[in-house]
Each structure stands twice: as structure tokens, then as C-alpha cells.
mmCIF file as gemmi writes it, N, C-alpha and C atoms, coordinates in Angstrom:
data_model
loop_
_atom_site.group_PDB
_atom_site.id
_atom_site.type_symbol
_atom_site.label_atom_id
_atom_site.label_alt_id
_atom_site.label_comp_id
_atom_site.label_asym_id
_atom_site.label_entity_id
_atom_site.label_seq_id
_atom_site.pdbx_PDB_ins_code
_atom_site.Cartn_x
_atom_site.Cartn_y
_atom_site.Cartn_z
_atom_site.occupancy
_atom_site.B_iso_or_equiv
_atom_site.pdbx_formal_charge
_atom_site.auth_seq_id
_atom_site.auth_asym_id
_atom_site.pdbx_PDB_model_num
ATOM 1 N N . UNK Axp A 1 ? 1.24 -1.361 0.161 1 0 ? 1 A 1
ATOM 2 C CA . UNK Axp A 1 ? -0.124 0.022 0.161 1 0 ? 1 A 1
ATOM 3 C C . UNK Axp A 1 ? 1.054 1.122 0.29 1 0 ? 1 A 1
ATOM 4 N N . UNK Axp A 2 ? 1.509 1.299 0.511 1 0 ? 2 A 1
ATOM 5 C CA . UNK Axp A 2 ? 2.454 1.943 1.048 1 0 ? 2 A 1
ATOM 6 C C . UNK Axp A 2 ? 3.198 2.407 -0.055 1 0 ? 2 A 1
ATOM 7 N N . UNK Axp A 3 ? 3.694 1.32 -1.035 1 0 ? 3 A 1
ATOM 8 C CA . UNK Axp A 3 ? 4.525 1.196 -2.349 1 0 ? 3 A 1
ATOM 9 C C . UNK Axp A 3 ? 3.536 2.458 -3.56 1 0 ? 3 A 1
ATOM 10 N N . UNK Axp A 4 ? 2.384 1.698 -3.1 1 0 ? 4 A 1
ATOM 11 C CA . UNK Axp A 4 ? 1.429 2.736 -4.269 1 0 ? 4 A 1
ATOM 12 C C . UNK Axp A 4 ? 1.363 3.749 -4.234 1 0 ? 4 A 1
ATOM 13 N N . UNK Axp A 5 ? 1.168 4.722 -2.85 1 0 ? 5 A 1
ATOM 14 C CA . UNK Axp A 5 ? 1.138 5.918 -2.375 1 0 ? 5 A 1
ATOM 15 C C . UNK Axp A 5 ? 2.186 6.807 -3.152 1 0 ? 5 A 1
ATOM 16 N N . UNK Axp A 6 ? 4.023 6.189 -2.673 1 0 ? 6 A 1
ATOM 17 C CA . UNK Axp A 6 ? 5.082 6.592 -3.1 1 0 ? 6 A 1
ATOM 18 C C . UNK Axp A 6 ? 5.272 6.939 -4.696 1 0 ? 6 A 1
ATOM 19 N N . UNK Axp A 7 ? 4.203 5.753 -5.353 1 0 ? 7 A 1
ATOM 20 C CA . UNK Axp A 7 ? 4.592 5.618 -6.873 1 0 ? 7 A 1
ATOM 21 C C . UNK Axp A 7 ? 3.635 6.73 -7.301 1 0 ? 7 A 1
ATOM 22 N N . UNK Axp A 8 ? 2.177 6.946 -6.725 1 0 ? 8 A 1
ATOM 23 C CA . UNK Axp A 8 ? 1.698 7.928 -7.558 1 0 ? 8 A 1
ATOM 24 C C . UNK Axp A 8 ? 1.775 9.3 -6.982 1 0 ? 8 A 1
ATOM 25 N N . UNK Axp A 9 ? 2.942 9.687 -6.107 1 0 ? 9 A 1
ATOM 26 C CA . UNK Axp A 9 ? 3.335 10.474 -5.418 1 0 ? 9 A 1
ATOM 27 C C . UNK Axp A 9 ? 4.129 11.34 -6.324 1 0 ? 9 A 1
ATOM 28 N N . UNK Axp A 10 ? 5.064 10.125 -6.779 1 0 ? 10 A 1
ATOM 29 C CA . UNK Axp A 10 ? 5.997 10.397 -7.893 1 0 ? 10 A 1
ATOM 30 C C . UNK Axp A 10 ? 5.836 10.598 -9.148 1 0 ? 10 A 1
ATOM 31 N N . UNK Axp A 11 ? 4.584 10.263 -9.47 1 0 ? 11 A 1
ATOM 32 C CA . UNK Axp A 11 ? 3.975 10.114 -10.793 1 0 ? 11 A 1
ATOM 33 C C . UNK Axp A 11 ? 3.166 12.031 -10.724 1 0 ? 11 A 1
ATOM 34 N N . UNK Axp A 12 ? 2.839 12.132 -10.178 1 0 ? 12 A 1
ATOM 35 C CA . UNK Axp A 12 ? 2.229 13.611 -9.678 1 0 ? 12 A 1
ATOM 36 C C . UNK Axp A 12 ? 3.287 14.533 -9.635 1 0 ? 12 A 1
ATOM 37 N N . UNK Axp A 13 ? 4.309 14.216 -9.215 1 0 ? 13 A 1
ATOM 38 C CA . UNK Axp A 13 ? 5.627 15.453 -9.217 1 0 ? 13 A 1
ATOM 39 C C . UNK Axp A 13 ? 6.314 15.281 -10.723 1 0 ? 13 A 1
ATOM 40 N N . UNK Axp A 14 ? 6.504 14.298 -11.262 1 0 ? 14 A 1
ATOM 41 C CA . UNK Axp A 14 ? 6.884 14.37 -12.748 1 0 ? 14 A 1
ATOM 42 C C . UNK Axp A 14 ? 6.077 15.151 -13.506 1 0 ? 14 A 1
ATOM 43 N N . UNK Axp A 15 ? 4.545 15.049 -13.615 1 0 ? 15 A 1
ATOM 44 C CA . UNK Axp A 15 ? 3.658 15.492 -14.277 1 0 ? 15 A 1
ATOM 45 C C . UNK Axp A 15 ? 3.706 17.133 -14.015 1 0 ? 15 A 1
ATOM 46 N N . UNK Axp A 16 ? 4.044 17.514 -12.83 1 0 ? 16 A 1
ATOM 47 C CA . UNK Axp A 16 ? 3.819 18.793 -12.663 1 0 ? 16 A 1
ATOM 48 C C . UNK Axp A 16 ? 5.337 19.671 -12.895 1 0 ? 16 A 1
ATOM 49 N N . UNK Axp A 17 ? 6.374 18.612 -12.707 1 0 ? 17 A 1
ATOM 50 C CA . UNK Axp A 17 ? 7.766 18.914 -13.372 1 0 ? 17 A 1
ATOM 51 C C . UNK Axp A 17 ? 7.795 19.539 -14.945 1 0 ? 17 A 1
ATOM 52 N N . UNK Axp A 18 ? 7.085 18.421 -15.576 1 0 ? 18 A 1
ATOM 53 C CA . UNK Axp A 18 ? 6.618 18.502 -17.254 1 0 ? 18 A 1
ATOM 54 C C . UNK Axp A 18 ? 6.067 19.582 -17.835 1 0 ? 18 A 1
ATOM 55 N N . UNK Axp A 19 ? 4.89 19.777 -16.868 1 0 ? 19 A 1
ATOM 56 C CA . UNK Axp A 19 ? 4.133 21.126 -17.439 1 0 ? 19 A 1
ATOM 57 C C . UNK Axp A 19 ? 4.421 22.434 -17.262 1 0 ? 19 A 1
ATOM 58 N N . UNK Axp A 20 ? 5.409 22.33 -16.053 1 0 ? 20 A 1
ATOM 59 C CA . UNK Axp A 20 ? 6.361 23.673 -15.745 1 0 ? 20 A 1
ATOM 60 C C . UNK Axp A 20 ? 7 24.213 -16.454 1 0 ? 20 A 1
ATOM 61 N N . UNK Axp A 21 ? 7.854 22.944 -17.361 1 0 ? 21 A 1
ATOM 62 C CA . UNK Axp A 21 ? 9.128 23.419 -18.498 1 0 ? 21 A 1
ATOM 63 C C . UNK Axp A 21 ? 8.689 24.093 -19.384 1 0 ? 21 A 1
ATOM 64 N N . UNK Axp A 22 ? 7.461 24.171 -19.892 1 0 ? 22 A 1
ATOM 65 C CA . UNK Axp A 22 ? 6.659 24.961 -20.812 1 0 ? 22 A 1
ATOM 66 C C . UNK Axp A 22 ? 6.835 26.097 -20.245 1 0 ? 22 A 1
ATOM 67 N N . UNK Axp A 23 ? 6.217 26.927 -19.334 1 0 ? 23 A 1
ATOM 68 C CA . UNK Axp A 23 ? 5.88 28.031 -18.605 1 0 ? 23 A 1
ATOM 69 C C . UNK Axp A 23 ? 7.24 28.664 -18.627 1 0 ? 23 A 1
ATOM 70 N N . UNK Axp A 24 ? 8.385 27.553 -18.233 1 0 ? 24 A 1
ATOM 71 C CA . UNK Axp A 24 ? 9.631 28.34 -17.767 1 0 ? 24 A 1
ATOM 72 C C . UNK Axp A 24 ? 10.58 28.664 -18.986 1 0 ? 24 A 1
ATOM 73 N N . UNK Axp A 25 ? 10.03 27.988 -20.109 1 0 ? 25 A 1
ATOM 74 C CA . UNK Axp A 25 ? 11.095 28.318 -21.61 1 0 ? 25 A 1
ATOM 75 C C . UNK Axp A 25 ? 10.969 29.871 -21.856 1 0 ? 25 A 1
ATOM 76 N N . UNK Axp A 26 ? 12.422 30.151 -21.913 1 0 ? 26 A 1
ATOM 77 C CA . UNK Axp A 26 ? 12.922 31.697 -22.317 1 0 ? 26 A 1
ATOM 78 C C . UNK Axp A 26 ? 11.843 32.127 -23.788 1 0 ? 26 A 1
ATOM 79 N N . UNK Axp A 27 ? 11.263 33.04 -23.797 1 0 ? 27 A 1
ATOM 80 C CA . UNK Axp A 27 ? 11.081 33.555 -24.825 1 0 ? 27 A 1
ATOM 81 C C . UNK Axp A 27 ? 12.392 34.404 -25.239 1 0 ? 27 A 1
ATOM 82 N N . UNK Axp A 28 ? 12.415 34.336 -26.892 1 0 ? 28 A 1
ATOM 83 C CA . UNK Axp A 28 ? 13.418 34.605 -27.674 1 0 ? 28 A 1
ATOM 84 C C . UNK Axp A 28 ? 13.069 36.285 -28.276 1 0 ? 28 A 1
ATOM 85 N N . UNK Axp A 29 ? 13.816 37.215 -28.481 1 0 ? 29 A 1
ATOM 86 C CA . UNK Axp A 29 ? 13.381 38.428 -28.793 1 0 ? 29 A 1
ATOM 87 C C . UNK Axp A 29 ? 13.558 38.333 -30.569 1 0 ? 29 A 1
ATOM 88 N N . UNK Axp A 30 ? 12.927 39.464 -30.872 1 0 ? 30 A 1
ATOM 89 C CA . UNK Axp A 30 ? 13.161 39.576 -32.496 1 0 ? 30 A 1
ATOM 90 C C . UNK Axp A 30 ? 14.502 39.83 -32.782 1 0 ? 30 A 1
ATOM 91 N N . UNK Axp A 31 ? 15.403 40.836 -32.04 1 0 ? 31 A 1
ATOM 92 C CA . UNK Axp A 31 ? 16.811 40.719 -31.977 1 0 ? 31 A 1
ATOM 93 C C . UNK Axp A 31 ? 17.405 39.576 -32.037 1 0 ? 31 A 1
ATOM 94 N N . UNK Axp A 32 ? 17.268 38.787 -31.013 1 0 ? 32 A 1
ATOM 95 C CA . UNK Axp A 32 ? 18.018 37.71 -31.033 1 0 ? 32 A 1
ATOM 96 C C . UNK Axp A 32 ? 17.716 36.509 -32.35 1 0 ? 32 A 1
ATOM 97 N N . UNK Axp A 33 ? 16.503 36.472 -32.755 1 0 ? 33 A 1
ATOM 98 C CA . UNK Axp A 33 ? 16.819 35.757 -33.985 1 0 ? 33 A 1
ATOM 99 C C . UNK Axp A 33 ? 16.853 36.554 -35.198 1 0 ? 33 A 1
ATOM 100 N N . UNK Axp A 34 ? 17.163 37.933 -35.038 1 0 ? 34 A 1
ATOM 101 C CA . UNK Axp A 34 ? 17.736 38.295 -36.36 1 0 ? 34 A 1
ATOM 102 C C . UNK Axp A 34 ? 19.179 38.327 -36.418 1 0 ? 34 A 1
ATOM 103 N N . UNK Axp A 35 ? 19.576 37.955 -34.849 1 0 ? 35 A 1
ATOM 104 C CA . UNK Axp A 35 ? 20.922 37.935 -34.903 1 0 ? 35 A 1
ATOM 105 C C . UNK Axp A 35 ? 21.505 36.788 -36.207 1 0 ? 35 A 1
ATOM 106 N N . UNK Axp A 36 ? 22.694 36.925 -36.794 1 0 ? 36 A 1
ATOM 107 C CA . UNK Axp A 36 ? 23.246 35.655 -37.617 1 0 ? 36 A 1
ATOM 108 C C . UNK Axp A 36 ? 23.535 34.548 -37.266 1 0 ? 36 A 1
ATOM 109 N N . UNK Axp A 37 ? 24.189 34.392 -35.82 1 0 ? 37 A 1
ATOM 110 C CA . UNK Axp A 37 ? 24.35 33.604 -35.053 1 0 ? 37 A 1
ATOM 111 C C . UNK Axp A 37 ? 23.224 32.488 -34.997 1 0 ? 37 A 1
ATOM 112 N N . UNK Axp A 38 ? 22.006 32.985 -34.851 1 0 ? 38 A 1
ATOM 113 C CA . UNK Axp A 38 ? 20.865 32.292 -34.989 1 0 ? 38 A 1
ATOM 114 C C . UNK Axp A 38 ? 19.568 32.202 -35.877 1 0 ? 38 A 1
ATOM 115 N N . UNK Axp A 39 ? 20.54 32.037 -36.943 1 0 ? 39 A 1
ATOM 116 C CA . UNK Axp A 39 ? 19.684 31.851 -38.074 1 0 ? 39 A 1
ATOM 117 C C . UNK Axp A 39 ? 18.932 30.9 -38.367 1 0 ? 39 A 1
ATOM 118 N N . UNK Axp A 40 ? 20.047 29.49 -38.12 1 0 ? 40 A 1
ATOM 119 C CA . UNK Axp A 40 ? 19.107 28.204 -37.828 1 0 ? 40 A 1
ATOM 120 C C . UNK Axp A 40 ? 18.158 28.233 -37.028 1 0 ? 40 A 1
ATOM 121 N N . UNK Axp A 41 ? 18.143 28.541 -35.45 1 0 ? 41 A 1
ATOM 122 C CA . UNK Axp A 41 ? 16.871 28.765 -34.905 1 0 ? 41 A 1
ATOM 123 C C . UNK Axp A 41 ? 15.823 29.491 -35.364 1 0 ? 41 A 1
ATOM 124 N N . UNK Axp A 42 ? 16.069 30.528 -35.99 1 0 ? 42 A 1
ATOM 125 C CA . UNK Axp A 42 ? 14.797 31.391 -36.524 1 0 ? 42 A 1
ATOM 126 C C . UNK Axp A 42 ? 14.255 30.274 -37.809 1 0 ? 42 A 1
ATOM 127 N N . UNK Axp A 43 ? 14.979 29.651 -38.44 1 0 ? 43 A 1
ATOM 128 C CA . UNK Axp A 43 ? 14.643 28.735 -39.783 1 0 ? 43 A 1
ATOM 129 C C . UNK Axp A 43 ? 13.844 27.696 -39.187 1 0 ? 43 A 1
ATOM 130 N N . UNK Axp A 44 ? 14.07 26.898 -38.235 1 0 ? 44 A 1
ATOM 131 C CA . UNK Axp A 44 ? 13.416 25.934 -37.22 1 0 ? 44 A 1
ATOM 132 C C . UNK Axp A 44 ? 12.233 26.706 -36.91 1 0 ? 44 A 1
ATOM 133 N N . UNK Axp A 45 ? 12.388 27.692 -36.166 1 0 ? 45 A 1
ATOM 134 C CA . UNK Axp A 45 ? 11.104 27.994 -35.377 1 0 ? 45 A 1
ATOM 135 C C . UNK Axp A 45 ? 10.097 28.564 -36.461 1 0 ? 45 A 1
ATOM 136 N N . UNK Axp A 46 ? 10.298 28.981 -37.463 1 0 ? 46 A 1
ATOM 137 C CA . UNK Axp A 46 ? 9.458 29.074 -38.798 1 0 ? 46 A 1
ATOM 138 C C . UNK Axp A 46 ? 8.999 28.223 -39.144 1 0 ? 46 A 1
ATOM 139 N N . UNK Axp A 47 ? 9.752 27.249 -39.348 1 0 ? 47 A 1
ATOM 140 C CA . UNK Axp A 47 ? 9.043 25.991 -39.807 1 0 ? 47 A 1
ATOM 141 C C . UNK Axp A 47 ? 8.282 24.951 -38.707 1 0 ? 47 A 1
ATOM 142 N N . UNK Axp A 48 ? 8.083 25.485 -37.662 1 0 ? 48 A 1
ATOM 143 C CA . UNK Axp A 48 ? 7.554 24.868 -36.561 1 0 ? 48 A 1
ATOM 144 C C . UNK Axp A 48 ? 6.363 25.423 -36.497 1 0 ? 48 A 1
ATOM 145 N N . UNK Axp A 49 ? 6.211 27.184 -36.344 1 0 ? 49 A 1
ATOM 146 C CA . UNK Axp A 49 ? 5.155 27.6 -36.716 1 0 ? 49 A 1
ATOM 147 C C . UNK Axp A 49 ? 4.165 27.296 -37.652 1 0 ? 49 A 1
ATOM 148 N N . UNK Axp A 50 ? 4.581 27.369 -38.867 1 0 ? 50 A 1
ATOM 149 C CA . UNK Axp A 50 ? 3.907 27.161 -40.034 1 0 ? 50 A 1
ATOM 150 C C . UNK Axp A 50 ? 3.312 25.945 -39.979 1 0 ? 50 A 1
ATOM 151 N N . UNK Axp A 51 ? 3.985 24.901 -39.686 1 0 ? 51 A 1
ATOM 152 C CA . UNK Axp A 51 ? 3.644 23.462 -39.425 1 0 ? 51 A 1
ATOM 153 C C . UNK Axp A 51 ? 2.34 23.374 -38.712 1 0 ? 51 A 1
ATOM 154 N N . UNK Axp A 52 ? 1.873 24.148 -37.793 1 0 ? 52 A 1
ATOM 155 C CA . UNK Axp A 52 ? 0.828 23.942 -36.456 1 0 ? 52 A 1
ATOM 156 C C . UNK Axp A 52 ? 0.651 25.542 -36.358 1 0 ? 52 A 1
ATOM 157 N N . UNK Axp A 53 ? 0.037 25.91 -37.163 1 0 ? 53 A 1
ATOM 158 C CA . UNK Axp A 53 ? -0.45 27.503 -37.093 1 0 ? 53 A 1
ATOM 159 C C . UNK Axp A 53 ? -1.771 27.505 -36.096 1 0 ? 53 A 1
ATOM 160 N N . UNK Axp A 54 ? -2.459 26.632 -36.37 1 0 ? 54 A 1
ATOM 161 C CA . UNK Axp A 54 ? -3.916 26.659 -35.279 1 0 ? 54 A 1
ATOM 162 C C . UNK Axp A 54 ? -3.284 26.758 -33.65 1 0 ? 54 A 1
ATOM 163 N N . UNK Axp A 55 ? -2.233 26.403 -33.348 1 0 ? 55 A 1
ATOM 164 C CA . UNK Axp A 55 ? -1.785 26.45 -32.191 1 0 ? 55 A 1
ATOM 165 C C . UNK Axp A 55 ? -0.601 27.076 -31.848 1 0 ? 55 A 1
ATOM 166 N N . UNK Axp A 56 ? 0.231 27.461 -32.392 1 0 ? 56 A 1
ATOM 167 C CA . UNK Axp A 56 ? 1.309 28.133 -32.278 1 0 ? 56 A 1
ATOM 168 C C . UNK Axp A 56 ? 1.662 29.778 -32.801 1 0 ? 56 A 1
ATOM 169 N N . UNK Axp A 57 ? 0.52 30.294 -33.737 1 0 ? 57 A 1
ATOM 170 C CA . UNK Axp A 57 ? 0.438 31.625 -34.545 1 0 ? 57 A 1
ATOM 171 C C . UNK Axp A 57 ? 0.66 32.497 -33.481 1 0 ? 57 A 1
ATOM 172 N N . UNK Axp A 58 ? 0.008 32.244 -32.206 1 0 ? 58 A 1
ATOM 173 C CA . UNK Axp A 58 ? -0.348 33.489 -31.296 1 0 ? 58 A 1
ATOM 174 C C . UNK Axp A 58 ? 0.611 33.398 -30.463 1 0 ? 58 A 1
ATOM 175 N N . UNK Axp A 59 ? 1.562 32.339 -30.484 1 0 ? 59 A 1
ATOM 176 C CA . UNK Axp A 59 ? 2.52 32.046 -29.421 1 0 ? 59 A 1
ATOM 177 C C . UNK Axp A 59 ? 3.56 33.456 -29.316 1 0 ? 59 A 1
ATOM 178 N N . UNK Axp A 60 ? 4.071 33.987 -28.198 1 0 ? 60 A 1
ATOM 179 C CA . UNK Axp A 60 ? 5.101 34.688 -28.399 1 0 ? 60 A 1
ATOM 180 C C . UNK Axp A 60 ? 6.321 34.802 -29.238 1 0 ? 60 A 1
ATOM 181 N N . UNK Axp A 61 ? 6.934 32.994 -29.056 1 0 ? 61 A 1
ATOM 182 C CA . UNK Axp A 61 ? 7.871 32.457 -29.892 1 0 ? 61 A 1
ATOM 183 C C . UNK Axp A 61 ? 7.767 32.976 -31.549 1 0 ? 61 A 1
ATOM 184 N N . UNK Axp A 62 ? 6.538 32.605 -31.825 1 0 ? 62 A 1
ATOM 185 C CA . UNK Axp A 62 ? 6.161 32.724 -33.454 1 0 ? 62 A 1
ATOM 186 C C . UNK Axp A 62 ? 5.941 33.822 -33.68 1 0 ? 62 A 1
ATOM 187 N N . UNK Axp A 63 ? 5.455 34.986 -32.902 1 0 ? 63 A 1
ATOM 188 C CA . UNK Axp A 63 ? 5.067 36.156 -33.527 1 0 ? 63 A 1
ATOM 189 C C . UNK Axp A 63 ? 6.586 36.752 -33.357 1 0 ? 63 A 1
ATOM 190 N N . UNK Axp A 64 ? 7.478 36.773 -32.659 1 0 ? 64 A 1
ATOM 191 C CA . UNK Axp A 64 ? 8.761 37.295 -32.624 1 0 ? 64 A 1
ATOM 192 C C . UNK Axp A 64 ? 9.48 36.26 -34.17 1 0 ? 64 A 1
ATOM 193 N N . UNK Axp A 65 ? 9.503 35.378 -34.357 1 0 ? 65 A 1
ATOM 194 C CA . UNK Axp A 65 ? 10.283 34.642 -35.205 1 0 ? 65 A 1
ATOM 195 C C . UNK Axp A 65 ? 9.685 35.377 -36.501 1 0 ? 65 A 1
ATOM 196 N N . UNK Axp A 66 ? 8.244 35.28 -36.743 1 0 ? 66 A 1
ATOM 197 C CA . UNK Axp A 66 ? 7.868 35.925 -38.151 1 0 ? 66 A 1
ATOM 198 C C . UNK Axp A 66 ? 8.279 37.493 -37.775 1 0 ? 66 A 1
ATOM 199 N N . UNK Axp A 67 ? 8.307 38.304 -37.137 1 0 ? 67 A 1
ATOM 200 C CA . UNK Axp A 67 ? 8.58 39.754 -37.137 1 0 ? 67 A 1
ATOM 201 C C . UNK Axp A 67 ? 10.232 39.629 -37.348 1 0 ? 67 A 1
ATOM 202 N N . UNK Axp A 68 ? 11.057 38.969 -36.551 1 0 ? 68 A 1
ATOM 203 C CA . UNK Axp A 68 ? 12.335 38.725 -37.268 1 0 ? 68 A 1
ATOM 204 C C . UNK Axp A 68 ? 12.388 38.522 -38.802 1 0 ? 68 A 1
ATOM 205 N N . UNK Axp A 69 ? 11.588 37.37 -39.502 1 0 ? 69 A 1
ATOM 206 C CA . UNK Axp A 69 ? 11.801 37.123 -40.603 1 0 ? 69 A 1
ATOM 207 C C . UNK Axp A 69 ? 11.609 38.395 -41.645 1 0 ? 69 A 1
ATOM 208 N N . UNK Axp A 70 ? 10.089 39.001 -41.107 1 0 ? 70 A 1
ATOM 209 C CA . UNK Axp A 70 ? 10.246 39.858 -42.12 1 0 ? 70 A 1
ATOM 210 C C . UNK Axp A 70 ? 10.843 41.213 -42.043 1 0 ? 70 A 1
ATOM 211 N N . UNK Axp A 71 ? 11.431 41.833 -40.734 1 0 ? 71 A 1
ATOM 212 C CA . UNK Axp A 71 ? 12.423 42.674 -40.824 1 0 ? 71 A 1
ATOM 213 C C . UNK Axp A 71 ? 13.62 42.312 -41.658 1 0 ? 71 A 1
ATOM 214 N N . UNK Axp A 72 ? 14.367 41.204 -41.234 1 0 ? 72 A 1
ATOM 215 C CA . UNK Axp A 72 ? 15.578 40.633 -42.342 1 0 ? 72 A 1
ATOM 216 C C . UNK Axp A 72 ? 15.282 40.819 -43.948 1 0 ? 72 A 1
ATOM 217 N N . UNK Axp A 73 ? 14.03 40.636 -44.323 1 0 ? 73 A 1
ATOM 218 C CA . UNK Axp A 73 ? 13.6 40.217 -45.621 1 0 ? 73 A 1
ATOM 219 C C . UNK Axp A 73 ? 13.606 41.943 -46.244 1 0 ? 73 A 1
ATOM 220 N N . UNK Axp A 74 ? 12.871 42.589 -45.088 1 0 ? 74 A 1
ATOM 221 C CA . UNK Axp A 74 ? 12.752 43.996 -45.908 1 0 ? 74 A 1
ATOM 222 C C . UNK Axp A 74 ? 13.848 45.189 -45.598 1 0 ? 74 A 1
ATOM 223 N N . UNK Axp A 75 ? 14.781 44.843 -44.843 1 0 ? 75 A 1
ATOM 224 C CA . UNK Axp A 75 ? 16.317 45.149 -44.807 1 0 ? 75 A 1
ATOM 225 C C . UNK Axp A 75 ? 17.24 45.028 -45.743 1 0 ? 75 A 1
ATOM 226 N N . UNK Axp A 76 ? 16.78 44.066 -46.64 1 0 ? 76 A 1
ATOM 227 C CA . UNK Axp A 76 ? 17.6 43.545 -47.772 1 0 ? 76 A 1
ATOM 228 C C . UNK Axp A 76 ? 17.924 44.738 -48.895 1 0 ? 76 A 1
ATOM 229 N N . UNK Axp A 77 ? 19.023 44.821 -49.644 1 0 ? 77 A 1
ATOM 230 C CA . UNK Axp A 77 ? 19.335 45.976 -50.546 1 0 ? 77 A 1
ATOM 231 C C . UNK Axp A 77 ? 18.1 46.046 -51.565 1 0 ? 77 A 1
ATOM 232 N N . UNK Axp A 78 ? 17.686 46.499 -51.923 1 0 ? 78 A 1
ATOM 233 C CA . UNK Axp A 78 ? 17.008 46.854 -53.416 1 0 ? 78 A 1
ATOM 234 C C . UNK Axp A 78 ? 15.159 46.564 -53.059 1 0 ? 78 A 1
ATOM 235 N N . UNK Axp A 79 ? 15.111 46.597 -51.552 1 0 ? 79 A 1
ATOM 236 C CA . UNK Axp A 79 ? 13.706 46.342 -51.14 1 0 ? 79 A 1
ATOM 237 C C . UNK Axp A 79 ? 13.097 47.215 -50.514 1 0 ? 79 A 1
ATOM 238 N N . UNK Axp A 80 ? 12.13 48.373 -51.275 1 0 ? 80 A 1
ATOM 239 C CA . UNK Axp A 80 ? 11.729 49.456 -50.313 1 0 ? 80 A 1
ATOM 240 C C . UNK Axp A 80 ? 9.866 49.403 -50.157 1 0 ? 80 A 1
ATOM 241 N N . UNK Axp A 81 ? 9.968 49.024 -48.907 1 0 ? 81 A 1
ATOM 242 C CA . UNK Axp A 81 ? 8.725 48.933 -48.41 1 0 ? 81 A 1
ATOM 243 C C . UNK Axp A 81 ? 8.129 50.127 -47.661 1 0 ? 81 A 1
ATOM 244 N N . UNK Axp A 82 ? 7.046 50.977 -48.117 1 0 ? 82 A 1
ATOM 245 C CA . UNK Axp A 82 ? 6.655 52.242 -47.274 1 0 ? 82 A 1
ATOM 246 C C . UNK Axp A 82 ? 5.62 51.853 -47.105 1 0 ? 82 A 1
């Protein structure tokens, strides 16, 4: 009986810890995504966001990645968007 109680308590703690990880994940800024060293991360995040827009398009990470992509695109030589 005691073993079942300990097992249930351990499972509950694991579930709480896993749920908390998503909330503690750092949100990257637009400037972070625009940095050349983070190009791979930007491309990966854009791919993830585009693959599941129903759930992810309104998240801070997806919005920041999209804005960074837009800024990088519009700051290219020869592109004038007014």
C-alpha cells in the first residue's frame, strides 16, 4: 500500500515538472532571432510555427520569429517597403 502511495506521488511530481517546463521556457526576442548566429534557430522556429499555425501562430515565440523574418527580408538591399 505504501509503495502505491509513493509511486502515485512520484508520478504527480513528474507531471507537474513537465507542465512547468513549457512555462519556464525563455522567449527569444526579435533581435535575438535576427542575429546571424541564430539563423538556424529562426528557420527551425518558422518551420515549426508554419506546420501548426492553429496552435502556435499567436505564441510569443512564433510572433517574434515571424517579425524577425519580416525585418530581415525588408532590410535587404533593393527592397523598399513604405
